[in-house]
Phi, psi and omega in degrees: 000318175306315185295312177302314177295322176297314179292321178296323178293318174301311180296316173299321177293324176293323180286317185259340184273352181263055181284111182289141180295115180258025183291131174279130179297151180252006178203163180166194176232137183218161174227129178232161180213176183263017181293132176270139181242164176087175179242003181130115357286150179283153178210157173240162173254123175254199185235139178248115177290326183287333178266351183055051177178181181286140183224142176287150177287351178273346186284162174228113000282155183272190184284158177285315179231147179229142177266124176241159167253111182276124188249020183300340169233096186306328182289340184211070178297147180225151178275144175220151166262138173230155182234151175245053180251006175064025172212149176306128191230002185236144171222127179274120176285320173176169170254133186236146191297333182205173179302317184300314183293323177295316180301313180300312179300318177297316184286326182280352176278105180252334178224154179271131184264189173272103187250169172261093182287149175243160180292334179217158169276103184214121355271159175260125184227167175301148172065033174251159171233129181240155168245135183243136176241123180278172183297334182255027174061043168249151192244151171219145174249142189233129174245120181283118178273310184204154179217150176234130178216098184209157175285137174219124184298332183277350175287118187283057175230163179308319183259356179062034186264120179260140175230143184208138182219126167256134186215151170265145185216152169225132181244144177254094186293336188267001170087004174278171184269007180249127181283147181289150177290147175291000000 
């Protein structure tokens, strides 16, 4: 009887005692693009800061930011970040001459200020730093590492313009205006 009780205790400890850490990261590096997926309904993958990863535009909740190629001027298409939270959500901290200057500005941004928010991040280019405000007033900072904005014949859009953006991000999940230290 003791042996069965002891074995049962070990098995139960193994099943319930191994609670894996399910902490969602508050920083990282991600890449998103404007590729449409599916056969209908079509969807794109954007980025969710609260989920710390790519999220389909069909999901609920959907992504915080989505990458678009704005083609209002076909001679000069530009990348933009857009959000579907019905409020101005982006502030550009600055454009920087090189990666070192952008990294410095990104790292030195420790609190969110009083900004003049815009509806979209436009244009998105290398070595920029942006601040994002979600619909529930949570903040993220974004450093643009690299972008791709080029015509590709395999892209299923009218103008065949492909866009891609790799960025570093830090998210403040509790809604305060101070970013967590790395």
